[in-house]
C-alpha positions as CSV (number, residue, x, y, z in Angstrom):
1,M,157.5,33.0,65.0
2,A,156.7,34.1,68.5
3,Y,154.7,31.9,70.8
4,D,151.0,32.6,71.6
5,E,151.5,34.7,74.8
6,K,147.7,34.9,75.4
7,L,147.5,31.1,75.4
8,D,150.5,30.9,77.7
9,V,148.8,33.3,80.2
10,R,145.6,31.2,80.1
11,V,147.5,28.0,80.7
12,T,149.7,29.5,83.4
13,A,146.6,30.7,85.3
14,A,144.9,27.4,85.0
15,I,147.7,25.5,86.6
16,A,148.8,28.2,89.0
17,D,148.3,25.9,92.1
18,W,149.9,22.8,90.6
19,G,153.4,23.4,92.0
20,T,155.1,23.6,88.6
21,T,158.4,25.1,87.5
22,R,158.4,27.4,84.5
23,K,161.1,27.2,81.8
24,R,161.8,28.5,78.3
25,M,161.9,25.8,75.7
26,F,161.2,25.3,72.0
27,G,160.9,29.1,71.5
28,G,158.0,29.3,74.0
29,T,157.5,28.4,77.7
30,C,156.9,25.2,79.4
31,H,155.9,24.0,82.9
32,L,157.4,21.0,84.6
33,I,156.3,18.8,87.5
34,N,159.2,17.3,89.4
35,G,161.4,18.0,86.4
36,N,159.1,16.3,84.0
37,M,157.6,18.4,81.2
38,L,153.9,18.9,81.5
39,R,153.1,21.3,78.8
40,D,154.5,23.9,76.5
41,V,153.2,26.7,74.3
42,Y,154.9,26.6,70.9
43,K,153.8,29.1,68.2
44,N,150.0,28.8,68.2
45,F,149.9,25.3,69.8
46,L,149.5,23.8,73.2
47,I,151.9,20.9,73.5
48,L,150.9,18.2,76.0
49,R,152.5,15.0,77.3
50,L,150.0,12.2,77.6
51,A,150.2,8.4,77.9
52,E,151.0,7.0,74.5
53,E,147.5,5.4,74.1
54,A,145.8,8.6,75.2
55,A,147.9,10.6,72.7
56,N,147.0,8.2,69.9
57,E,143.3,8.6,70.7
58,A,143.7,12.4,70.9
59,L,145.1,12.5,67.4
60,K,141.6,11.6,66.1
61,R,140.2,15.0,67.4
62,P,140.0,18.2,65.3
63,G,142.9,20.5,65.8
64,V,145.2,17.9,67.3
65,K,148.4,16.7,65.6
66,P,151.6,14.8,66.6
67,F,154.2,16.9,68.3
68,D,156.8,17.2,65.6
69,V,159.1,20.2,65.4
70,T,162.2,18.3,64.3
71,G,160.9,16.0,61.6
72,K,160.5,13.1,64.1
73,P,157.2,12.9,66.0
74,M,157.5,12.2,69.7
75,K,155.4,9.4,71.0
76,G,152.9,10.4,73.7
77,W,153.0,14.1,72.8
78,V,150.4,16.1,71.0
79,M,150.1,19.6,69.6
80,I,146.6,21.3,69.9
81,E,145.7,24.3,67.9
82,A,145.1,27.3,70.2
83,N,141.9,28.3,68.4
84,T,140.3,25.0,69.3
85,L,140.7,25.5,73.1
86,D,137.8,27.1,74.9
87,Q,138.3,27.3,78.7
88,A,136.5,24.0,79.4
89,S,138.5,22.0,76.8
90,L,141.7,23.7,77.9
91,L,141.2,22.6,81.5
92,K,140.2,19.1,80.4
93,W,143.3,18.6,78.3
94,L,145.6,20.0,81.1
95,K,144.0,17.7,83.7
96,R,144.6,14.6,81.4
97,C,148.2,15.7,81.0
98,R,148.7,16.1,84.8
99,L,147.2,12.7,85.5
100,F,150.0,11.2,83.4
101,V,152.9,13.4,84.3
102,A,152.5,13.9,88.1
103,P,153.2,10.3,89.1
104,L,156.3,10.0,87.0
105,P,159.6,9.7,89.0
106,P,161.3,13.0,89.6
107,K,164.2,14.0,87.4
């Protein structure tokens, strides 16, 4: 299945001034900050990296599920259904993700 290109365009525009690097991954596209993955678009999901506690809390929200494309969920990562992301919620999620990823040591 192809990734949601419209979602990818929306996300890319929202983070255009964040100094990210774009890369193909998981059959979609992702952005990295200092070599650390910030977000990805996979199928019709936005994948985000959050602090583990924040990810656990996010899983209580509609349209959010664990990031699991291999049969083993990754701690601190969530998948958010694209159809639940209006512009305001998209920006909120992306900012939460950036707060966690930006201070990580460069890879």
